[in-house]
N, C-alpha and C positions, 0 to 999 in steps of 0.2 A: 416546203418539204425538201429536202435533198433528193439530188438525181437517183436514177435507177442504177447508175454505174458507181456511184458514192457506195451506196448500201450493198450494191454485188460485190465490191472489193472488199468492205467490212466482214462481210458476211463468210468471204472464200478466206479470208485470215482466220476467223473464229476457227472455223473448219480444220484450217491446218492446223493451229495450235493444239488442236484435240488429238493427243495422242494415244490411240485406239491399236495396240497391238495383236497381230494374229496369234499369238501364242495365249492372249488372255480373252479370247472369246472362243466359246463351247459350241462348235457348229450342231451337236445334236439339241442344244436349245432351239436353233433355228429349223432343224429336221421337224421336231415336234410342233412347232406353229404353223408349218406351210399347209396340211391337211386341213386344220381348222380355218385360215385365212381362205384357202379355195371354197370352202365351204359357204363362209361367211359371204364372200362374192357372189355365190351365184343364187343364195336366198333373201340376201339383205338388199335392202333399196340403197344402200353406198354403193361405190368405187372405190375399192380396198388397195392399198398400195403397203409395201415395208422396204424401208430406206436404213442401207447399212452405212455408219457413219465409219466405219473403219476402209471399206473400198468406197465408199461414195458413191455407190450405186443402188438401184433398185435389186432388192433379191425377192420380192414379189411383186408384180404388177398385173392389175385386171385384165383379164383376156379380153373383156368389150366395157371400154368405158360408156357407162350408160348414159350419159351426159353429151357424149362427143358423137355418138353415132360410130360406124369405122372408122379406125384410126391406126395408123402402124405401129404397132406394139414392137416390133424389133428397131425401130428407130428412137421409141421413147426409152426403150432399155438401154440402147446405147448412146443416148444424150442425157438420160437422166434428167432431173427437174429442167434443164433448160428448155428442153421439147415443149414443156407446158408454158414456160415461161416465154414462150415466142407466141404462142396463142395468147397469151392473156390481154385483155384491154390495155393499150398501153398507157393509159392514164391511170391505171389499177398496179402497175408492177412497182412502182415505188413504194406502196401502201404495203404491198405485200412482202416485198425486202425488208423495209423497215421493220415489218410486225415480225418476222421470223429472224433477224438477225438481235433484236432487242429482247424477244425471248429466250434465243438460245444463250446471250450473253448474261441474262437473267440465271437461267438453269443453271449454268457453268459456275455462278455462284453461291448456289442453296447447296447445303450439305448432300452428299450422293445419297444417302439412303432418303431423301424426301424428294428426289426429281421425277421419280414417278407417280408422285401424289397429284403432278400437275397436267392440264390440258389445256392448249392453245386453240381457239375457235376464230376462223376470219373468213371474209367473204371475199369474193374477187368475181370478176367478170372473164369469159373465155370463149373464143370463138368455135363454134360446134361445126360440124362436119358441111354443112348446109349453107354455112357461111351466119347466120344468125351469132347473136350473142347468147350466153346462158348464165345468169348467177349460182355460182356454188358456194356452198360453206364448207370448209375445209378443216377438221379435226385432227389434231396431232398429241399424241404421247408418248412419252419413253417406253418401249415394251420391255428392254432387256439393258442391262448395263455388262461392261465386260467384269474381269475378274477384280480390278480396280478401282470399279466402282463407275467407271466413264461412260455415258451415253454410248450404246451401240445399237439398237435396233429400235427404228422409231417407225408407229405404225400411225398410218394417215388414213383417212377414210372422207370421201367426200359425196356430200349429198347436194340434190337440188335445193336452192333456197325458194320459196315462193315469193319473195320480192321481185318484181319485175328488172330486166337488165336496164330499164330506161333510169330506176331511181340512182342518184349519184352518189349519195351515202354509202360507206361501208362500215361493217359493224366485226368487233374485234375483240376477244376475250382471253384473258389468261388466268384459271380458277386453280385453286387449290383444292381437288376435290375433296379430299379427306377433312379440310378444315374448313370449307364451304365459305373460301375468301376469294376475293379478286386482287390481281395483282398487275401492276405496270401499266395496265391500260385502263384506268379509274373512268367510273360515269361521267361522262362528258367530254372525254378524249374526242380528238381529232376521228371522224369517221362514224360516231353513234347515229348522228341526227335524229330527223325524226321517228326513229324504229325503236328508242331508247322507252322502256317502260318506266312507270312511276314505282316506289316502293310497295304501295298498294296493289298497284297492277302484279306485279311481281309474287305478291305472294298468293293474290287471287290466283294467279294460274298454277303456281307451287299447288295449291290446295285441288283445283281442276284435276292436275297431274297425278295426285292422290286417291282421285277418285270419286272426291266430295260432288253432290250434287248442288245447285243456288243457295236453295234452302238450307243445308246444312253448312254452306260457307257462311251464309246471313248469319245464323244461328251463333258458329263459331267466333264471327268478328262483331257483332252486336250491331249490325246493318240490316238494311231492310233486301228484300229478294230483288227489289228493281234495281236499288245501287250495284249489289251484284252485278246483274245480267247489263246495265252499262257500262259495267268495267269490262266484263267479258266482249262486249260487241267494239270497246276504244281498243283493247287488245287486239282482235283479230284486222282490225283497220291498219293499227299500227304497225302489225308484224306482215300485213297483206295476206294474210290466209283464210281460208275459206271455211274452216272448222275449227273447235277446241283441241282435237287431234292432231290438227296439222300444226296448229300453233305450239302445243305442248310440245310435238317433235322437234320444231324448227328451234325453240327457246331453249330445249334442253341440248342441244346442238350447241348453238351458241356460248352455252354456261349461263342462261340466263336465270334458269332453276336449277 
């Protein structure tokens, strides 16, 4: 894998080529989103941020980063993503920079009207206030475009991943939510490792997410209840989750279902 500095340089060049002009950005749209983001950050399990691709800065940043404990919010606002890059496990940083760089390059190449259909999800490990490592899964979507169709406001949500920090493999997905298709990081791509679900396990977890019981899933798929339950147990083991509800939330965050 290329070094962090190589990916950071390429990412910076991509951002530099993105010409988002102040006159093309409707600040009333931003004002409309901020109360919702504050409410979401207060009640949801995620820690939320809003990144402005025009100013290259956070326009909203969680007041209490739930997974890091107390953190210097003003410093994070001043330094932007670099603040969090410094806290990441060094071994994970090239993976993160490669993921966001390739995803941004891909999104800039698709038609402007389709960009908000995509969701990027990826894992990384970061240093908490107490010194220990925490595994997070980050979801990234383009929330708003400017008047010329350029990506402008990017919504970022971080959730704690149930898999422990000691697991070396990192998961990532780029999903077209409207079409239900995966792009750029196909199954088998570096980083998916033992947490990857089989097509049958993905199908069963999706049916669990829709509210079906094991008997109903068995009837629908023409398999035994015992087979369904065996699949469900393997899903929990692969995702390192303790319950089906936790597995559904984690898999949805990663775009697995």
